[in-house]
C-alpha positions in Angstrom: 36.4 43.9 7.0 34.2 45.5 9.6 32.9 42.8 11.9 29.4 44.3 12.0 29.4 44.5 8.2 30.7 40.9 7.9 27.9 39.7 10.2 25.3 41.5 8.1 26.6 40.0 4.9 26.5 36.5 6.5 22.9 37.1 7.7 22.0 38.4 4.3 23.4 35.3 2.7 21.5 33.1 5.1 18.3 35.0 4.3 18.9 34.7 0.6 19.5 30.9 0.9 16.4 30.5 3.0 14.3 32.5 0.5 15.7 30.5 -2.4 14.8 27.3 -0.5 11.3 28.5 0.1 10.9 29.3 -3.5 11.7 25.7 -4.4 9.2 24.5 -1.8 6.1 25.1 -3.8 3.6 24.0 -1.2 3.9 23.9 2.6 1.8 22.8 5.5 2.0 23.7 9.2 0.1 21.2 11.4 -0.9 21.7 15.1 -2.6 19.0 17.1 -5.1 19.7 19.9 -8.0 18.1 21.7 -11.3 18.4 19.8 -14.2 19.9 21.6 -16.4 17.2 23.2 -13.8 14.4 23.0 -13.0 12.7 26.3 -10.7 9.9 25.3 -7.5 11.8 25.9 -6.5 11.8 22.2 -5.5 14.9 20.3 -8.2 14.4 17.7 -8.1 17.9 16.0 -5.5 19.0 13.5 -5.3 22.7 12.6 -3.5 23.3 9.3 -2.2 26.3 7.6 -1.5 25.3 3.9 0.1 27.4 1.2 -0.9 26.0 -2.1 -1.1 26.7 -5.8 -4.7 25.8 -6.7 -5.4 23.4 -9.6 -7.2 25.7 -12.0 -9.0 27.3 -9.2 -9.8 24.2 -7.2 -8.5 22.6 -4.0 -9.4 19.1 -2.9 -9.6 16.6 -0.1 -10.8 13.7 -2.2 -8.0 11.3 -3.0 -9.4 7.8 -2.2 -12.1 9.4 -0.2 -14.8 7.7 -2.2 -13.7 4.4 -0.7 -14.8 5.4 2.8 -18.5 4.8 2.7 -19.0 8.4 3.9 -21.1 10.6 1.7 -18.5 13.4 1.6 -15.5 11.2 2.0 -12.6 12.9 4.0 -14.4 16.2 3.7 -16.9 14.8 6.3 -14.4 15.6 9.0 -13.6 19.3 8.0 -14.5 21.5 10.9 -13.7 24.9 9.4 -12.1 26.2 6.2 -11.1 29.6 4.9 -8.8 30.8 2.1 -6.9 34.0 1.2 -5.1 35.1 -1.9 -1.5 36.2 -2.0 -2.5 39.7 -0.9 -4.5 38.5 2.2 -7.9 39.0 0.7 -10.5 36.4 1.6 -11.7 34.1 -1.2 -15.2 32.7 -1.4 -15.4 28.9 -1.3 -17.9 26.9 -3.2 -18.2 23.2 -2.1 -18.6 20.6 -4.8 -19.1 17.0 -3.8 -17.1 15.1 -3.1 -14.3 16.9 -1.2 -13.7 19.7 -3.7 -13.8 23.4 -3.2 -13.8 26.1 -6.0 -12.1 29.4 -5.2 -14.6 31.6 -7.0 -12.6 34.8 -6.8 -9.1 33.4 -7.4 -7.2 35.1 -10.2 -3.9 33.2 -10.0 -1.0 32.8 -7.6 -0.5 31.1 -4.3 -3.3 30.9 -1.7 -3.2 30.4 2.1 -5.8 27.9 3.3 -6.5 27.6 7.0 -8.6 24.6 8.0 -9.3 22.3 10.9 -9.9 18.5 10.7 -11.5 16.2 13.2 -9.9 12.8 13.6 -13.1 10.7 13.8 -12.2 8.3 11.0 -11.7 5.3 13.3 -15.1 5.8 14.8 -17.0 5.0 11.6 -17.6 1.5 10.2 -15.6 1.0 7.1 -14.0 -1.8 5.1 -11.2 -2.9 5.0 -11.0 -1.0 8.3 -9.2 1.7 10.1 -5.8 0.3 9.0 -5.9 2.7 6.1 -7.7 5.6 7.9 -6.6 8.0 10.6 -6.4 6.5 14.1 -6.2 8.4 17.4 -4.7 7.0 20.6 -4.1 8.8 23.9 -0.4 8.7 23.2 -0.5 9.9 19.6 -2.2 9.9 16.1 -1.7 8.1 12.9 -2.9 10.1 9.8 -2.9 9.2 6.2 -1.7 12.1 4.1 -4.8 11.8 1.8 -7.1 12.2 4.8 -5.4 15.3 6.2 -3.7 17.4 3.5 -5.7 19.5 1.0 -4.1 19.4 -2.4 -4.0 21.9 -5.3 -2.0 21.6 -8.5 0.7 18.8 -8.4 4.0 20.1 -6.9 7.4 18.9 -5.9 9.5 19.4 -2.8 6.6 20.0 -0.4 7.4 21.1 3.2 5.5 19.8 6.2 6.0 21.1 9.7 4.4 19.6 12.8 3.8 21.7 16.0 3.5 18.7 18.3 3.8 18.2 22.1 7.4 18.2 23.2 7.5 14.5 24.2 6.1 13.4 20.8 8.2 12.2 17.9 7.2 11.9 14.2 7.8 8.8 12.0 7.0 9.3 8.3 8.3 8.2 4.9 9.4 11.8 4.1 12.9 13.3 4.3 13.7 15.3 7.4 14.2 19.0 6.5 17.6 20.3 7.4 18.0 17.7 10.3 14.8 19.0 12.0 12.8 16.3 13.8 9.4 17.9 13.2 9.9 19.3 9.6 9.9 17.1 6.5 10.1 17.3 2.7 7.8 15.1 0.6 9.2 14.5 -2.8 6.0 15.5 -4.5 2.2 15.6 -4.1 1.8 11.9 -4.6 4.3 11.0 -1.9 2.7 13.5 0.5 -0.8 12.1 0.0 -0.1 8.5 -0.6 1.6 8.0 2.7 0.9 7.8 6.4 2.7 9.1 9.5 2.6 8.6 13.2 3.0 11.5 15.6 3.2 10.7 19.3 4.9 8.7 22.0 6.2 5.6 20.3 9.2 3.4 19.6 10.9 4.0 16.2 13.8 2.1 14.7 15.6 2.2 11.3 17.5 -0.6 9.7 18.6 -2.0 6.4 17.4 -5.4 5.2 18.3 -6.9 1.9 19.5 -3.5 0.7 16.2 -1.9 1.6 16.0 0.9 4.2 13.2 0.1 6.7 11.6 2.3 9.4 9.4 0.6 12.1 7.2 2.6 14.4 5.1 0.9 17.1 3.0 2.1 20.0 4.2 1.8 23.6 4.6 -1.7 25.0 4.8 -3.3 21.5 8.5 -4.4 21.5 7.5 -8.0 20.6 5.5 -6.8 17.6 8.4 -4.6 16.4 10.8 -7.5 16.6 8.4 -9.7 14.7 8.1 -7.2 11.9 11.8 -7.0 11.6 12.2 -10.8 11.5 9.5 -11.2 8.9 11.1 -8.6 6.7 14.5 -10.3 7.1 12.8 -13.4 5.6 10.8 -11.8 2.8 12.6 -8.7 1.6 15.7 -10.5 0.3 13.5 -12.9 -1.5 11.5 -10.1 -3.2 14.7 -8.3 -4.1 15.9 -11.5 -5.8 12.6 -12.0 -7.6 12.5 -8.5 -9.0 16.3 -8.2 -9.3 16.3 -4.8 -7.6 16.2 -3.3 -4.1 15.4 0.1 -5.6 12.1 0.7 -3.7 11.3 3.7 -1.6 12.2 3.1 2.0 9.1 1.5 3.6 7.7 2.6 6.9 5.8 0.1 9.1 3.4 1.6 11.6 1.9 -0.9 14.1 -0.8 0.1 16.6 -3.4 -1.8 18.7 -6.9 -1.7 17.5 -10.3 -3.5 17.7 -9.4 -5.9 14.9 -6.5 -7.4 12.9 -5.7 -5.9 9.6 -3.2 -4.3 7.3 -2.9 -1.9 4.4 -0.4 -0.1 2.3 -0.4 3.5 1.2 2.5 4.2 -1.1 5.4 2.9 1.0 3.7 3.0 4.3 2.6 -0.3 5.7 -0.1 0.1 8.4 -1.0 -2.8 10.8 -3.7 -2.9 13.3 -3.3 -5.4 16.1 -6.6 -6.7 17.4 -5.2 -8.4 20.5 -2.0 -9.7 22.1 0.6 -11.4 20.0 0.5 -15.2 20.2 1.8 -18.3 18.4 -1.6 -18.5 16.7 -1.6 -14.9 15.7 2.0 -14.7 14.4 1.3 -16.4 11.0 -1.5 -13.9 10.3 0.8 -11.0 11.1 3.5 -12.7 8.9 1.0 -12.9 6.0 -0.1 -9.3 6.4 3.5 -7.9 6.5 4.7 -10.1 3.7 1.7 -9.2 1.4 2.1 -5.5 2.0 5.9 -5.7 1.5 5.3 -7.3 -1.9 3.3 -4.2 -2.9 6.5 -2.1 -2.4 7.4 -3.4 -5.9 4.2 -4.0 -7.8 2.7 -0.7 -6.5 5.4 1.0 -8.6 4.0 -0.4 -11.8 2.5 2.1 -14.2 -1.0 1.0 -15.2 -3.3 2.4 -17.9 -6.0 3.8 -15.6 -8.7 2.9 -18.1 -7.6 -0.8 -18.2 -6.3 -1.5 -14.7 -9.5 -3.2 -13.5 -9.0 -6.1 -15.9 -5.7 -7.0 -14.1 -6.4 -5.9 -10.6 -6.3 -9.6 -9.8 -2.5 -9.5 -10.7 -1.8 -6.8 -8.1 -3.6 -8.3 -5.1 -3.8 -12.0 -6.2 -0.2 -11.9 -7.3 0.8 -10.5 -3.9 -1.2 -13.3 -2.2 0.4 -16.0 -4.3 4.0 -14.8 -3.7 3.4 -14.3 0.0 2.5 -17.9 0.4 5.0 -19.3 -2.1 7.8 -17.3 -0.5 6.7 -18.4 3.0 7.1 -22.0 1.9 10.3 -21.5 0.0 11.9 -19.9 3.1 10.4 -22.6 5.5 8.3 -20.0 7.2 5.2 -22.0 6.5 4.9 -25.7 5.9 3.9 -26.9 2.4 0.8 -28.5 3.9 -0.4 -25.1 5.1 0.0 -23.8 1.6 -2.0 -26.8 0.2 -4.7 -26.1 2.7 -4.8 -22.4 1.7 -5.1 -23.4 -2.0 -8.2 -25.5 -1.0 -9.8 -22.6 0.8 -9.0 -20.0 -1.8 -10.2 -22.3 -4.6 -13.6 -22.7 -2.8 -13.9 -18.9 -2.3 -13.0 -18.2 -5.9 -15.3 -20.7 -7.5 -18.2 -19.7 -5.3 -17.9 -16.1 -6.3 -17.4 -16.9 -10.0 -21.1 -17.4 -10.4 -21.6 -13.7 -9.7 -19.1 -12.2 -12.1 -15.7 -12.8 -13.7 -12.2 -12.1 -12.3 -11.7 -9.2 -14.7 -15.1 -7.6 -13.8 -14.4 -7.9 -10.1 -11.5 -5.5 -10.4 -13.9 -2.6 -10.9 -15.6 -3.2 -7.5 -13.0 -5.2 -5.5 -14.0 -3.8 -2.1 -17.7 -3.2 -2.7 -18.9 -6.7 -2.0 -17.6 -10.1 -0.8 -17.8 -11.7 -4.3 -15.6 -9.0 -5.9 -13.1 -9.2 -3.0 -12.9 -13.0 -3.2 -12.4 -12.9 -7.0 -9.6 -10.3 -6.9 -7.7 -11.8 -3.9 -8.5 -15.5 -4.0 -9.3 -15.7 -7.7 -6.2 -13.6 -8.4 -4.1 -16.0 -6.3 -5.5 -19.0 -8.1 -4.9 -17.3 -11.5 -1.3 -16.6 -10.5 -0.9 -20.2 -9.4 -2.4 -21.5 -12.6 -0.2 -19.3 -14.8 2.9 -20.3 -12.9 2.2 -24.0 -13.3 1.1 -23.6 -16.9 4.3 -21.8 -17.8 6.4 -24.5 -16.0 4.5 -27.2 -17.9 4.7 -25.6 -21.3 8.4 -24.8 -21.0 9.3 -28.1 -19.2 10.4 -26.2 -16.2 12.7 -23.8 -18.0 10.6 -20.7 -17.1 8.1 -19.7 -14.5 5.9 -16.8 -13.4 9.1 -15.5 -11.6 10.5 -14.7 -15.0 7.4 -12.8 -16.0 7.5 -10.7 -12.8 11.0 -9.6 -13.7 10.0 -8.4 -17.1 6.9 -6.6 -15.9 8.8 -4.8 -13.2 11.6 -3.9 -15.5 9.4 -2.5 -18.3 6.5 -0.9 -16.4 8.3 0.9 -13.5 9.7 4.4 -13.9 9.1 7.3 -16.1 9.5 5.6 -19.5 5.8 6.3 -20.5 4.8 2.6 -20.7 1.6 1.6 -19.0 0.6 -1.9 -18.2 -2.6 -3.4 -19.5 -3.8 -7.0 -19.8 -2.7 -7.1 -23.4 0.8 -5.9 -22.5 0.9 -8.4 -19.6 0.3 -11.1 -22.2 3.1 -9.6 -24.2 5.4 -9.7 -21.1 4.6 -13.4 -20.7 5.6 -14.0 -24.3 8.8 -12.0 -23.9 9.8 -13.8 -20.8 8.8 -17.3 -21.8 8.0 -17.4 -25.5 4.4 -18.6 -24.7 1.2 -17.1 -26.1 -1.4 -17.3 -23.4 -3.9 -14.7 -24.5 -6.7 -17.2 -25.1 -6.1 -18.7 -21.6 -6.5 -15.3 -19.9 -9.5 -14.5 -22.1 -11.1 -17.9 -21.2 -10.6 -17.8 -17.4 -10.3 -14.1 -16.5 -13.1 -12.9 -18.7 -15.3 -16.0 -18.6 -17.2 -17.9 -16.0 -15.4 -21.2 -16.4 -13.3 -22.3 -13.4 -9.5 -22.6 -13.8 -8.2 -26.2 -14.5 -6.5 -26.3 -11.1 -6.8 -30.0 -10.6 -5.1 -30.7 -13.9 -2.3 -28.2 -13.4 -1.6 -29.2 -9.7 -1.3 -32.8 -10.7 1.9 -31.8 -12.5 3.5 -31.2 -9.0 1.9 -34.1 -7.3 -1.0 -32.3 -5.6 -4.4 -33.9 -5.7 -7.9 -32.9 -4.6 -10.1 -35.2 -2.6 -13.4 -35.0 -0.7 -13.7 -35.4 3.0 -16.7 -36.8 4.9 -18.6 -33.5 4.7 -17.9 -33.4 0.9 -15.5 -30.5 1.2 -12.7 -30.5 -1.3 -9.1 -30.6 0.0 -5.7 -30.3 -1.7 -2.9 -32.5 -0.5 0.1 -34.3 -1.8 -1.0 -37.2 -3.9 -0.7 -40.7 -2.3 1.3 -42.1 -5.2 3.2 -39.2 -6.7 5.6 -40.1 -9.5 9.2 -39.3 -9.4 8.6 -36.6 -12.0 5.9 -35.0 -9.9 8.0 -35.0 -6.8 10.9 -33.4 -8.7 8.6 -30.7 -10.2 7.1 -30.0 -6.7 10.6 -29.7 -5.2 11.6 -27.3 -8.0 8.5 -25.2 -7.7 8.7 -24.9 -3.9 12.5 -25.2 -3.6 12.2 -28.2 -1.4 14.9 -30.8 -0.9 14.4 -33.7 -3.3 13.9 -37.0 -1.6 
């Protein structure tokens, strides 16, 4: 065959393959970082994006979770410029609709090209729980959440993202590298694109497998100690969570650790973000351990399918359950002493019972971050509810079953594409399936009522008693005269050596 003809055929095949690949990549984004006008902190706080999207019935949005920010227009507050063109290159008029939605008034179908610029100012605005779940800029790089950067149209699969970043930068993200490229990625679908975070900049990045779970860790310069601590924490907790849920089938998590003005952590999809408010120390390490372990637990329960109209009633199970198993696992693995756990129970009980005068645990799920009372009921109240259910199940089944068995059933039945959605009623059903117990009235009484959980009675089963100190504060501690049965029950619950 003629060599020239052969080369042409090869080139044509490559072109056809690339065209086919591009057809499969329904949406695509090209991102360029630059210095925003007027900024003088050395960070590249502007992102210029060219997005090719299929609008959702004529709308494009930058609104996912944006109502949590405290900003009137959510993420759209930081849009510097925006223009759209149809597939023929004709400009489309844009009509803004709060909050973070634009209507393409002249769109008649097909793909559109959207060019827009975003300012990274998120970390300069006060917001709870903090900039751990927002975009953060540093002189050496930027951390963005997908939901704060990428406009979305109709839900798509196989979405391509390409970064035009400075030569010395690297990108760490939860997405799959595209064809081995270091700056191009494929997100599985729109949810994975938006419910994720990435770090672009000069940083250390490692990848390892722990307990059958692939883990990527990215930290800023001079954070080798923090990176090692993350790895050691995950070596403790991930195998325990894998054993609890009986599966390591979770999306590979990415941990991004950066210095900041406060200590905090958050999870977006499978990205765990940590903000370090100071140097690592022996006093700080337990707090970091708690944050990492709590967010790692969400790698499992964030996969649960909830009925969106009924989730608020059991939001305590998501956050409070993570709090409970973080502490329980820390004691079971000897990471924390049992006495520290008992002290935490004292503090959480006080926070929960104080907030209970304002609303119920179930009601708090609707406004968990809007006020301190809701937060305390979801997190501390949810932890106390999980503790109470665990001890109640152990009591009623004479130690044969526990909340661990319930977690296995919930995860097995409400994860995946089987169409099942978790509600409080179905959670009660999962408890019955796992243990044979009917506890609907218990949940109705304590999750929907203002009566405090019977913690003193239930904890007495495992030899833990409450007492008042000189300031009349209530503390939980091992009972002075625990019976042999109580000691055995406590050892079984915490997996402690029996004396």
